[in-house]
N, C-alpha and C positions, 0 to 999 in steps of 0.2 A: 750884276756887277758888271763894271765898264773895265775890261782887261787892259784898257790904255793907261789907265792910272797905276803909277808905280806902287803905291801903297796898296791897291787891291792885288797886284800881281804877287807882292809879298805875303798877304794874307792867304792867297790861294797856294803858294809854296808851303806856307805852315800847315794849312789843311792837309794837303797831299803827303807831307812829311809825317803827320800824326796818323793818317790813314795807312801808310805803307807799314808803320810799325805795329799800330794797334791792331789792325784787322787780322793780320796772321797770328796774333796772340790769341784774338778772340776764336778764330778757327781751331787753333790748336786746343784750346780749352774746351770748346764744344765736342771736338773729336775725343778727347781724353774721357770726358764725361759720358758720352754716348757709347764708347766701346771699352769700357772697363771691363774686366773679366767677369764680374758680377752680372752686368747689363747684358753681355753677350750670352752668358749662360741662360739668363732670363728669356732672352729673345729666342735662343734656340728651343727652350722648352715651349714657349707660346706658339712658335711656328709648328713644331711637332704637334701639339694639340690641335692646332687649326687644321693641319693635314688629316689627323685621326678623325676630327668631327667631320670633315668632308667625306672621308671613306665610310664612316658610320652612317652617313645620310644617303649612301648608295652610289656615290660617284665612282668612276673607274679610276684606276691608278693614274692614268694620263690626265684625266680632268683634274684631279685632285692635285697633281704636281703643278700642273699649269697654273691653277688659282693660288697655289702656295708660293710659287715663283712670284706672282704679282703682290702677294701678301707681303713677301721679304723685301720688294723692291720699294715699298712704302717706307722702310727703315734704312735706306741706303744712303749714307753720308755724302758719298760722292755724287749721287743724283741730286740730293738736296742742295748741296753746296753748288753743284753745277748749274742748277735752275737759277739759283739765287745770283750768280755771277755770269749769268748769260750762256751757259752751256759750256763753259770752259772745263776741261778735264785735267786731272794731274795725279797728285799723291792719293786722293780719294780712290782711285781705281784699285790700288794694291790693298787698301783697307776694305773695300767692298769685296774683293776676291777673298780675302782671308775670312771675313766674316760669313760670306756666303759658303765657303768651304765648311766652316764650323757648323752652320746651321743645317746644311746637307747632311753632315755626319749625324747630328742629332736626329734629324728626320729618318735616316737609315736605321739608326739604333732603336728608335721607338717602332719603326715597323718591324725590326727583327724581334722585339719583345712581344709582339702580338701573335 
């Protein structure tokens, strides 16, 4: 695209305007889908089960916890979005924190049940 052409500049402005409104909507939709109460509960249960299987396989608490943290990181919306948009961080940090706290509570509850 030759940006010296006024018509091309207008097209670029239109594309940028659409991106600035549609991308935030898309990100919000993804975030709401991934972090529904039901999905968060399922992730917590899966993470607790992952931890339990590591322990059952003979790993120490520390080894199992480190691997479980890595497992949880795979589901971090903030990290996913950050890698998509070049490492930028923002509101995803708070979402990550809340989800991680809930998952850690599920793991602790599962450990207490054993």
